[in-house]
N, C-alpha and C positions, 0 to 999 in steps of 0.2 A: 491224535487225530483232530482235524477242528473241529466242533460238536459248530457250530454259526454255519459251518461248509453244507456237514450233514447234512443241514435241519432245512438248510436251501432247496438243497440235492430234496431229501423228503421232496416237498415241497411242489420243488421240478414237476418231479414224476406223477403223484399224483392229477396234479393240475394237468398234464400230459393224459393221464388213465378216462378223470374224468371231460377231458370235451373231445375224446374218439365219439364219431360215431357209429357205432356199429352195432350190425343188422346180426348180426355172426352169422350172416354169409360172407360182408360185404364189411369193411371194416374201413376209415379216410376222416379227413381232418378238412376243416375250412380251412380256408386261405385269404389271405387279401387280393383282395384286383385291384389293380393301381388306374391310371386313368390318365387323358392322351399327356399328361401337365407327372405325370409321376407318384401323383396325388392319392399314398390311400380313399377308396369311392366306396365299395364293400368288400365282406367274405361270404366270397364262395366255397362252397367243395368239388374237387373233382379235377384237382391240381396234379398230377403223375410222380410230374419228375422229380430229381432230388436237390435241387437246390431249396424251391421253397415248396414242396407239396409232399403227398405222405408215401414214399420210396425212401425222402429222409427221414424223415419220422422212422420209419423201420430201418433204416442202418438203425441208427439214435440209439431207439432203445433197442433193439439187439444188444448192443455195447450197453445200453442199462443193464439189459439182464445180464451179461457177465456180468460186470464191476460188481451188483449185487444179492447174486444168486438167487434169483424173484424168478423164478419159471412164469411167472402168471406175464414179466413181460415180451420173456420171450413168444408166447404162446399167440401175445400183442404184438407183435413183430413178426411170426410168421405171416398171420392174415391181414395184416393191413402189406407188407408185402406179394401174398398170392395177388392181391389186390389190382396194387399201382400193375404184376403183372399182365393182366386181366384185361387191362384198361385199354395198355399200349402192344397189345397184341396185335401183328402186321404193317405197328404202324416205322417209319423208316429208322435206320439207329442216327443219329450225327454229335452233335458238343456231349459232353462227358454231363452237363450237369439240366442242360434246357430240353433234352432229348427222351426217348427210350435206353442208350444209352446205358446213361447211368441207372437205370431204372433196376433194364436187369443186371451191373453190378453192385446194386443194390442187394435184388434179387437172392444172390451169388453171395454171399455179405453172412446176410439173416441165412440161410441158410446154414453156413458152415460154421457162425454159433452154434444156430435153435439142434444141428442139425438136418434137418427138414424144411423146406417149404410149400406150403398146404399146393395140391396141383404136379405132383409133379413132372408131372406129363407136359404141360405145359412149360414150367421149370426150363427141363430139358429144350423143345425149340425152342424157347428165346436164345439160351448159353448155344443154341447152335446160328441160332441167328446175327446172333453177335458175333462169335467166328467169323464170319461169310459176308458181315457186312458188306455191302459198297464202300468203297471212298469213295464216291460224287461227288461228295461234301465242296460245298466254295471256301465256308469257311473253314481256318488258319488255330484259332485258338481252343485258349483248353474248356470253355465253357462253352461256344456252342459248332464248337468244326471239328478238324484232321486230330488235331490233339489229347480233343476228347478220347475220341473212338481207340486211340494207338493208346493214352494210358489209359481203362478198360480192357483193352486185349491180353496189354501187359502184365497187368496183374492177375489172368486166368492160370489157373494150369498147366495148359497146354498154350501158352502162349503164339501168337501168329500176326505179326505184325509187318513183316517185312512192304507189299505193296502199299501199304499208306502211311509209313516210316520217308518213301521214294517220291511220293507225293507230297509230300509235307517240306522232303528235297527242294523240289521243284519248285515250290511256291518262294519260296524263300529272297528271300533283297539283299543282293552283295553290298558293303562297304567296309570300305580301308580300317573297321575295327569287327568287324565280323557282319551277322543276320541278320536281321530282321523281319516280319510280314506284314506286312498291312491288310487291311477288309478290305476283298473286292467287291463289293456289294456297296461301300462307303457313296455317299450322295456327291461326294466335293472330294476336291484335297487334305483340306481341314481334317474330315471327321475321321479320312482315308491315311490316318498319323500313325503308324507304329509307335506299343505300347509295352512299357516294361508291366513286372508287375504278375499274380500268378492268374483270376483269370482269364485276362484278355492280350495278356502280354507276354514276351520274352519267357517272364519264368515258368511260368505254365505248359509251350512249349519246349520249349528242358526238360522240363519235367517227365514231361510223356516220355520222351528219348531218352532220357536217360533209364526209367523204369525199362521199355521193347531194348536197351542194350546192354538190359542186366539180366533178361528176361528169354531175351529169343539171340541167339550169338547172330543165325543170319544178318539183323539190322545194324550187328556191329561197324559192318564198314563204310554203310554211309550217316549212323547216327549217332556214334561220338564224333568224329570230326565238325557237324551239322552241331550239336550239340554246344561242342565250347568253343565254334565260332559265336555261338546265340548267348552263352553265359557273358564272351569280354565285350557284345554292344551293347549290352544293358550292364556289366563294368561298368563304361566308360562313361555310361550317366552319373553313376555317385559322385555327390557331392557333397564332400569328406566336413567345409562349414557347416552344414544342414547335417551334415550327420546322416544320409537320407539320401532316397532317389526320389527326383520330380516323378508330378502325374501328370501327364503329355498329352492328360484328353481338353486340355484347354492353357493357353500361356498366364495363369490366374493360378497355377493347381493345386499348387504348395507342396509338401512331401508330409505324404500323410504316412504312418503304420497299419495302413487294411491291411483286411484279406484278400482283397480284389486288386487295389491300385499303390501296392505300397511297400514297407518295410515288413512287416507280420508274415501277409502269404513271399517274399522275396526271401525274410529269413526262413522261412518254414524248408522255402525247398533249397536254398544252400544247403538246411545241414542234412537235409535225406539225403543230400551229394556225399556227402561227407563219408555219414554210415552205410552208402553204397557203394562209394570206395573202400571203402572194408572186407567189403565183399568181394571185391575187385572189379570194382566201374573203373578206370585205365580215363584218369581226368587228364594225367599230363604235366603238365602247364596251366594248365588250367586250376589245379589245387591248388597252391597257396595263393592262390585270387579269391578263392573258394572260402575258406577258410578265413581270412581278413573280414566277405561281407558277410557272413555268419558271426560274424563277433558283433558286428556290425550294427547287426538289425539286431541282436539280441538287446545291443543297447541302445539299440531306438524304442524296444517297445515296452522295458526297462521302462527310462521314465517319459512314453508316456501313458502304461500307466500311473509314475509317483505326479507327474503332471494330474491327472487328475482325482487320483484321489488327493491330494495333497485342497483340493479347489471345491470338496464338497462340501468344507465347512461354512465356508464362502455362502457355494451355488449351489449347497445341494443337490438334487434329481438330478439336475438344469448341466449340471458340470457331468452328463456321463450321457450325450448323446447316441444312441444306437446297443448302450445296454454291453451286457455283455457278449452279445450275440457276432458270431463268426462274421460274414463277408464283414456289417461294418461297425463295427462297435468293439470293447474290449476281449472279445473272446480267442478271438484267433493270437495277438501278443499275452496272452497268459500260455496260449499255447506254444506259441515260440522259448519261452520260459523253462515250461517243461522240456521240448524237446535236449533243449543247451541241457537243464538241468541229467540229461540221458546218458550224457558223450560226458561222464564225469565231476560234472559241475553244480552237485546236492546246493547248495545256494540261491540259485536260480528258484530251485520246487520251496524252496522257504521262500524267496520276497514273494514268490505269485500268488501262496499263496494267504500268506501278512494282506498284498493290491486288496483279490477276493474276499476276503473275510471287510472288509474295510468299505470295500464298493456295496456287498452284500446290506450291510447291517445303512448303506443307506438308500436300500433299497424300502417298497413299503410289503409287505407282512403278503400279502399275492404273492403270485408270481407272472401269475395275467395281469396284472401290474405293473408291471415292468418296461420299461423303455427297449421297442425294439428294431430290427433293421428297415422297416418301411415308416419307424413314426409316428407308430401306431401300437393302441396296447391288442394285448392279445394274438400277437403270431406268435407260431405254436413251429417253425418250420426250422428243419436244417440250419442252414444258414444264416435267418436272420429269423432268428426267433425261436422258444424257448427248450427244443429240441437238441437246439446244437450248443444253448447255455446248460442243461444237463448234463451232459457227454463230458461240456468241460470241467463241468464241478465236479465230474466221475474221475475227471483224470491227475484233476488236482489232489485227491482222497485217495486215488489209489490208480498210479497212472503206470504199475505194471501190465495191467487189467482192460486200460482201456485202451483206443487203438486214437492216435491221434486225429482231431477232423477235421483238422488244416490242409490232411494229404494222406487220409482215409485209409490208412491203413498202420 
């Protein structure tokens, strides 16, 4: 086992514990608040969501508790999840990452790991509310829209997704090569472009449809054809010369490997689809393309990690924009290699560990000084900060104990 990664993981866990604002009754962490230009302006408390708030940190701590056999981390995860649940009680359900939907899913995951979440009555009410959540959501993506609600509902013991899946189908924009989704709230035609990837694009919606079809038979007739068409549309954008998928948010978006808009998120989705196919999900003719796209994404993630590692001697920490964070950094690329290793290719795990060791060695000793997804030190969240980094490190060390942070499963 890697002493470098174990030391780094211990330091991350210590930083998360020491940064907790713990009053005994409530537990939370500070998050960066961005200004109108997206620049970190100040750190504030009270963010509860899964993406960059307390629910995401609670989910991460539950994973870390299992990986390290530390009951203190499980206790902190329980109390943080309960705090987040109280904060969103009565709020509307929306997408997975930025609403009460993700908070409830995180609390249920924490409860599964730690046996209970404090205030069982509140947890039961929140769980029941998510089951019957209104599907009157305009957005369709994973982050803020219907796909996020479908994914959360499908991950639960008694999945119930037919209405939300039918609403996703009714919002689909059909093209000769498949289907995609546009933002109904976009200010202009440019902003309404359909996107690729996991956070706001077709991969996130495809993942939600696949999870629903695999868990709730009532959705299969609608979800499976829609899933296959969504995959065909995204596959049509793959560029074999660039070895990836373009970022369609602008004309000069490049071919990123990020979780949100790029090969890491697309690859994680494809690897999950192959896992679900082994469990009975019927991809039909899409299966061959999914396998090829998974291989291409793994290669793209490995190449990006190799590029970053090779740049460190010349550029140092400046070669690691976003650091090891999930959404905008290298964390998701590492996780994709772990996912690939779980499909019978252990060499990918070995490579991921070597890349991570090289990168960690170039970072400051204090993880609170590491680069983050908001381009500012001290970010602690699951997708933009240290909580996600800690889960990635724990997964590299103990893949059999830790869920994929890219997929939350």
